[in-house]
TORRORO-614776 format. One line per 2 residues: number of its first residue (from 1); their letters; for each residue z, x, y of C-alpha. Coordinates in nm, 2 decimals, decimal comma. Example, Ala and Ser with C-alpha at 12.3 -4.5 7.8 and 13.67 -1.06 7.14 Angstrom:
# residues 2
1 = AS = 0,78:1,23:-0,45  0,71:1,37:-0,11
This chain:
# residues 92
1 = XX = -1,68:0,31:-0,42  -1,45:0,04:-0,42
3 = XX = -1,07:0,11:-0,31  -0,92:0,03:-0,60
5 = XX = -1,13:0,27:-0,78  -1,06:0,54:-0,55
7 = XX = -0,68:0,46:-0,61  -0,70:0,47:-0,97
9 = XX = -0,89:0,79:-0,95  -0,64:0,93:-0,71
11 = XX = -0,35:0,84:-0,97  -0,54:1,01:-1,26
13 = XX = -0,58:1,32:-1,09  -0,20:1,40:-1,00
15 = XX = -0,05:1,69:-1,19  0,29:1,64:-1,35
17 = XX = 0,57:1,58:-1,08  0,28:1,48:-0,83
19 = XX = 0,32:1,19:-0,61  0,09:0,93:-0,45
21 = XX = 0,15:0,73:-0,15  -0,03:0,44:-0,05
23 = XX = 0,06:0,26:0,28  -0,15:-0,04:0,37
25 = XX = -0,12:-0,35:0,61  0,06:-0,64:0,43
27 = XX = -0,03:-0,88:0,73  -0,24:-0,87:1,03
29 = XX = -0,05:-0,84:1,38  -0,03:-1,17:1,55
31 = XX = -0,28:-1,04:1,83  -0,55:-0,95:1,59
33 = XX = -0,85:-1,20:1,58  -0,85:-1,16:1,21
35 = XX = -0,51:-1,34:1,19  -0,58:-1,63:1,04
37 = XX = -0,45:-1,76:0,72  -0,78:-1,74:0,53
39 = XX = -0,76:-1,35:0,58  -0,64:-1,17:0,25
41 = XX = -0,42:-0,88:0,23  -0,32:-0,67:-0,05
43 = XX = 0,00:-0,72:-0,19  0,25:-0,46:-0,32
45 = XX = 0,17:-0,58:-0,67  -0,21:-0,58:-0,58
47 = XX = -0,15:-0,21:-0,47  0,04:-0,13:-0,80
49 = XX = -0,27:-0,30:-1,01  -0,49:-0,08:-0,83
51 = XX = -0,32:0,22:-0,89  -0,27:0,15:-1,24
53 = XX = 0,12:0,15:-1,24  0,37:0,16:-1,38
55 = XX = 0,27:0,32:-1,68  0,41:0,57:-1,95
57 = XX = 0,26:0,85:-1,72  0,33:0,68:-1,39
59 = XX = 0,68:0,59:-1,25  0,70:0,38:-0,97
61 = XX = 0,94:0,55:-0,70  0,90:0,29:-0,44
63 = XX = 0,71:-0,05:-0,39  0,81:-0,26:-0,10
65 = XX = 0,71:-0,42:0,23  0,86:-0,25:0,53
67 = XX = 0,83:-0,37:0,89  0,80:-0,18:1,21
69 = XX = 0,79:-0,27:1,56  0,42:-0,23:1,72
71 = XX = 0,25:-0,31:2,05  -0,05:-0,51:2,11
73 = XX = -0,32:-0,41:2,34  -0,15:-0,61:2,63
75 = XX = 0,17:-0,45:2,56  0,34:-0,74:2,36
77 = XX = 0,58:-0,63:2,10  0,57:-0,74:1,73
79 = XX = 0,74:-0,68:1,41  0,44:-0,58:1,18
81 = XX = 0,46:-0,54:0,78  0,30:-0,30:0,58
83 = XX = 0,30:-0,20:0,19  0,49:0,11:0,08
85 = XX = 0,41:0,24:-0,27  0,51:0,59:-0,42
87 = XX = 0,44:0,67:-0,75  0,51:0,99:-0,97
89 = XX = 0,34:1,14:-1,25  0,61:1,20:-1,49
91 = XX = 0,67:1,53:-1,62  0,51:1,61:-1,97
C-alpha cells in the first residue's frame, strides 16, 4: 500500500479528539549518498495532502519544518530538517 494511502487511512480512523502525528525527513543529511538535487523529499504541504487535511473534520494543529542537530557516521555534525505535522479530528 502506498504511503499516502496509509496516512489517509490513519486519519480517517481517528476518533473525535484524536491526533495523528507525522514526522518525516524534509531533506537528506549532507553525508548521505542520496543527497543529490534530484532526490525528492515530501514537503509539509505534501504530508497534509496525503493526510487529506485540513477539512471540516481534521484540524491542523502544527505543520512546519523543524531543525535538529545530528551526527553523521564519521562524527560530523549538521543541522537536519524534518517535517512535523500534527492533525486532530474535531469533536462532533
